[in-house]
N, C-alpha and C positions, 0 to 999 in steps of 0.2 A: 504495499500500500503506500502512495506518493503523501510522505507528512508535508511538504514542502508547501505543493503548489495549492492553492485558494480555487475552487470550480462554482462562477454562476451558471446557472440555467435559469435561462428567460423562459421557455418553450414551455406554457402550460398545460399540453400534451406530455409531451419526455417526464416533466415533474409529476404528471398523475398516473404516469406508468411504473407500476411496481416492479417488475422485471427489469427494465432501463435503471430506475432508482438503485435497485441495487447492484445492478453490473457495476457503475459509477463509482458505490459509493464501496466496492471492493476494491477499486486500483486508487483512489482519493482518499483522504482520512479528511479534510475541511471543502467540503459543497456546501454551498446554499441553492434551495429548488423556490421557483416561483408556486408556490402553496396556496398563497392568497387567490391565486387564478386571474391576476390581473395582466390586461393589455398592456406591457409595456413602452413607454414612449417618451420621449424629450427626455426631461431633468428627474423624472421618476425612473426611468432607464439608467440613465447616470448614477443615479445615487445606489439601483437595487446589482449595480455592476463596481461599483466601486471596492476599493481592496480584494478585487482578484484578480488574478494574472492573466486565468484562462474562463473560457464561457462558451456556453452551449443556448447558441440561437435559432429562432427558427424564422418567423414572419414579421420580427422587430424590426424599426428600419435603424440601421447602423449608420450614422452621417457623418460628416467629416465635425462638425458639432458635439455628438458624442464620441467621437475619439478625441478628438481636443483636449478634454476632460478625465482623460483615462490612460495616466503615460505608465502605470502600471498593467495594464492590459497587452499580452503577448501574443495571444493566440484565439481565433474563434473557429470552435467545432460547427460547419454546417448542420441543423436540422433538415432536413430536406433538400429538394433540388436544384431550387430558383435562386439564382444570386442577384436578384432587382432588390432585394432590400438593403443591400451592401456595398456604401462608395465603394468600390476596391480603388479608386485611384485617392483615396484619401488614408485606403488599408496602406496602402505603398510608402504614401507618403511619413504615415506615421511607423512604418514599422513592423507594423502586423501583421500575423501570420493567420492565411485560413487553410483550416481542415475543410476537404470537400470532397464526394464523388459524385458524379452524374449519374442516374440512371435509376438509379437503388428502389425505385419506388413506380418503376414504367409499371409493371402487368397490374398495380392497384388501380392508375391510372387508365388503361387502356380497357382493362374489363367495366370501369364504370362506362367508360364511353359507349362500350357495346351495348351496356345495360340503356344509356340513353336513347340507343340507335333502336333499340330492339320498341323500349317503351312507346317512343312517339310516333313509331311507325306502325304499331299495335295500339294508339290513342290510348293506353293504358290510364296515365291519370285524367284523361277525361271520362273514361267507362268507369273507373271505380269510384269518382265522384257520382256520378249518374246511380248506379249500383246502392250506392250507403242513401241518395235520397229517395230511393223508392224507384228508379227507371231502369229498367231491364230492358235493353236494348244494346241487339247484338253488332255493335259495329263492323263494317268491312275494314280491314288494315291492310299493310303490305310485309312484304321480306325484305327482309335485309339480305339475305342471297339475291346475288343477281346485279343487285344495284351498283352504280358508281359512283365510288367515294375518293372525296378530294382531302388530301393530308397535307397541311398547310406545315412546316417543320418534321422533318425526315429524322431524326435525330433519335434518342434512346426511346423515345417512346413512339415516336410516328414511326419506328422502324418495327417495333415490338407489336403495334397494330396490326402492320402488314402482314406480321407470319401469322396475327389470329384469328383475320379476315381473309386469307388465300384459301381454306378447303370450303368456304363462304362461295367460290365458285363470282366475286367481285370483280369490276373493271375498279383498278386499284391507281390514279394519278395522284401527284406530290410534286410540289414546290419548296425548294430550297435555296438557299444561296449557297450551299456547301455544295462541293464535285460529289453526286452519288452516285453515279455511274456503276458502278460495281455493284451494289447492291439491289439496284435497281435492275438491274441485268441478271440478276441469281434469282429474283422474287417476280419477274415480272411488271413491275412497274412500269406505268409510263413517264418519264419527265416532260412537264406541261411548264410553262408560264402562269401566274398568278392570274391573270385573267382566261385565260381559257380555262383552266381547272374550275373557276367560279362558275364560267358557262356552262360546262358538261356536267358537274358533280349533282348527281340527287341530294349526296348527304356531304357538309363539308364540314372539316373537323381542326381545330388549331392546335399545332403541338409548337411553338415558337416563345423562345423567353422575351420578358420583356425588355427592351431599351430603345435607344432615341431610333434606331433603325426600325422597329417594329411595332411601336409606339402608333396607336390606330392606325395600323395598317391594313384594315376592315375602314376603309373610309365609306361615310356615307355612301358614292360616286360608285368603289370597287362592291358594296354591296348589293346595289342596284345590277350588278351584272348578275346575281344567281340564276340561273334558272326558272320559272316560276313552280311551285310546288315544293321546292329542296325544302331542307332540315340544315340547320346550324346549331354545330354543337362547340362549345367552347370549356374547355378543362384546362385550361394553360393557364392563363393570367389576365385580371382583367385590363382594360386599357386598351386592347389592341385592336378595338373594334369600337363602334358609335354603335354605345346601347342607344340612342333617341329614335336610330334609321330601323336600327333593328324594332325596337314597338311600332316602328309606325307601318313594316312592313309585314310584320303579323296579324295588327290589327286588318289591315285590306287583304291578308287573304295573298298577298305575293308572297310571302313565307311559307309554308306550311305547318312549320315548326322550331321552335328553336331549344337549345336545353344549356344554361349555365351552371355552372359549379365555381364559378368564380365572376369579381364584379371589380370596377374600378372603384369603387366604394364597397366598401366592408365594415357591416352588415351594409346589401343596398336598400336604399332611399325611394324606389319608385316601386309604390307600389301599384298602380295600374299595368305597370310590365308584369311584377309577379303573378299579378291577378287573372293576365289572359289564360284562358280555356287550352290554346297553343304554346304556351309557354312550361318548361322545366324547372325547375331549380333546385339545387342541393348549394349545403354552407361552406362549401371547400372542403370538400370529402377526399378528392381525388386521390390524396394518399395514405387515407384514413383505412386502410386494411389493415386490419392488426398483425399479418404477418411484412406490411410494408414499416410499419411507425417501428418494428422491433429492427426491422435491416435498416433504415432511415436512424435511428437511435444510435444504434454501435457503430454505422460509419461515421457520426458527430464523436463519440465517443472518443474514436479510432484516430480523428482526426484532428483531438487535441494533440498527440504523439507525434504521430505518420502523417502521411499525406499533408503537411502543415507546409502550403508551398509561398512564395511571396509576394 
């Protein structure tokens, strides 16, 4: 057991997990957990981290202002795969290290996306409400099998989704700024432009990080390129698309349905969007399968020692 280092665990879900708590405490003597379950930010986050040289963070915003007040902090183990909450330039300026492993929650997110596809094509959310309200109506839906699926971003999760959908006989289109030609050739994926993907896909699903390049990549203009009756899924990050335009397209029927696990502001504030009958929402649970939680937690713990990159 390490008796020198002091570790602060900002993440609420990590702090609530008995297995992860026990594993961390076998390695470190001094650990502070977020047992109050508070969403730490700003000065409260600084106060929580102060006096610790190591930290495990998840969705907490690690900004220049936060880091500037924590000279004793040496390394952050990232719980989860997104890095948009961490100012990497500031990390470098202040000499902080990051322990991070990509893709550890990919199957959890991929399976949620497929659940969205099936649920929306079979109208499960709306027919459940109908049955609960006393309406027994066998609404006709459709199959995922044979559909044209457009995957925006073919990283860890996008690739995993390809392998899961291949046996379903889907036509798979992909757009990525990186060269994925070898993967596409092996798995029969068609490399297309973003505009072509939107025009042709029955279902569009987002799997890119949030950064200056991807922010609002599905603008109102691009969203209007989607074929009538298409379905849109976002289980990546809020801020990638124009939520107001999605609502307008859902209300008009131009989009058949949409499912979001993430929003630009969380919890989301647009009550009208949340209550649309053709909109499905979950509270940022893409990585919240028990198996993924353990994998992400162990990765964050390992990141406090190994995988620590400048």
